[in-house]
N, C-alpha and C positions, 0 to 999 in steps of 0.2 A: 581416610585420607582426604585432606582438604584440596578442593579444586583450585588450580592456579588462577590468578587474576587475569582476566582478558584485557589486553591492551589495545591501543589504537593501531599498533603494528600488526597484531593478530587479525584485527578486522580488515586492515588494508590488504593482508594476504588473501582474504576471501574474494577480493576483486569484485565487489558488489556493483552491478550496474544499477541504473535508476529503477528498473522493473523489480530487481531483487530487493532493493531498499523499500520500495512500495509494498512488496509482499511481506516483508518484516513488519512494517508499520500496520498493515491490515491484520496480520496474525496477532500482533500485540493488542490491537484495538478489540478484535473479536474475543480475545481472552480476558478482556476487562482492564487492560492497561492503556489508558488514553494517551495517544501520541499527538493529539491536537490536529489531526488531519493526516491524509495519506497523499503526500506530494513527492515522495522519493528523496526528500532532504532530511537527513537525520540530525535535526537541530536540537535545541535544548529540551523541548517537550518529548521528543522521541528518546533522547538520552535518559531523561527521567523515567520514561516508561520502561526502557531496557533495564535501568537500575532496579526499579520496583519489581520487574519480572525476575531478575536475577536473585534478588533478596527472597522473594516468595518461593523460589526453587532451591534455595540453599547455596547458590553460587556467590562468590565475592562480588559485591556490587560496584562495577566500574563504569557502566553505561556503554561499554563496547562489547561486541560479541566475538567469540572465537568459533572455530568450526564445530566443536562439540556442542557448544551452547546453541548455535544456529540449528543444528540437527535436533536438539531437544525441543526447541521452540516449534519447529516444524511438526515434530511428533505430537507434542502436547496440543497443538491447535489443528491437527489434521481434520477431525470431524467438523469443527466450526468452519474452517476454511473451505472444505469440500461443499458444505451446505451453502455457504455464501456464493461460491462459484456456480453451483447449480441454479441458484436464484438469479444471478447475473445473466447466465446463458439463456434462461427462460424469458427474460425481459425482451420486449420487441425493440428492435434497433431502429433508430431514426436515421433518415437520409437527408442530405442537403439537396434541395430542389430549387429550381428557378421558377419563380412565380411572376407572371406578367399580367398587366392590365391593358386592355385595348380601348381606344377611343371610339367615337361614334362612327368613323369611317373605317374601322378595323386596324388603324395604325397603333403601334405600340406606344403606350403613354408612360408606363412605369414598370420596371423589372427589379426584382430583388431576390436574394437568396434566403430561404427559410429551412428550418429543420422540421421534417414531418415524418 
């Protein structure tokens, strides 16, 4: 049986927020389908990556995902994504701190915010 073509309406029913779209982009990129960046915007590069992934998996290539295709993408990229998540969580987190300089009499001369 041939899988049905996923349409824009199918994808709209998924109600993907920005984080979900970023996850899709990250999973596609990790699987070797370049989305041109992970920004949460499913633009032309992401649509091309989705079409390429669909073709590689035997789905009709529309550039849009339906629920079953999204589930398959998640399953196919589970190990890669889990490895990426573990690496991200192991990275030290930077904090935004206020750095100030004092003049000769101890008066504040300059303050700025930095990531450390």
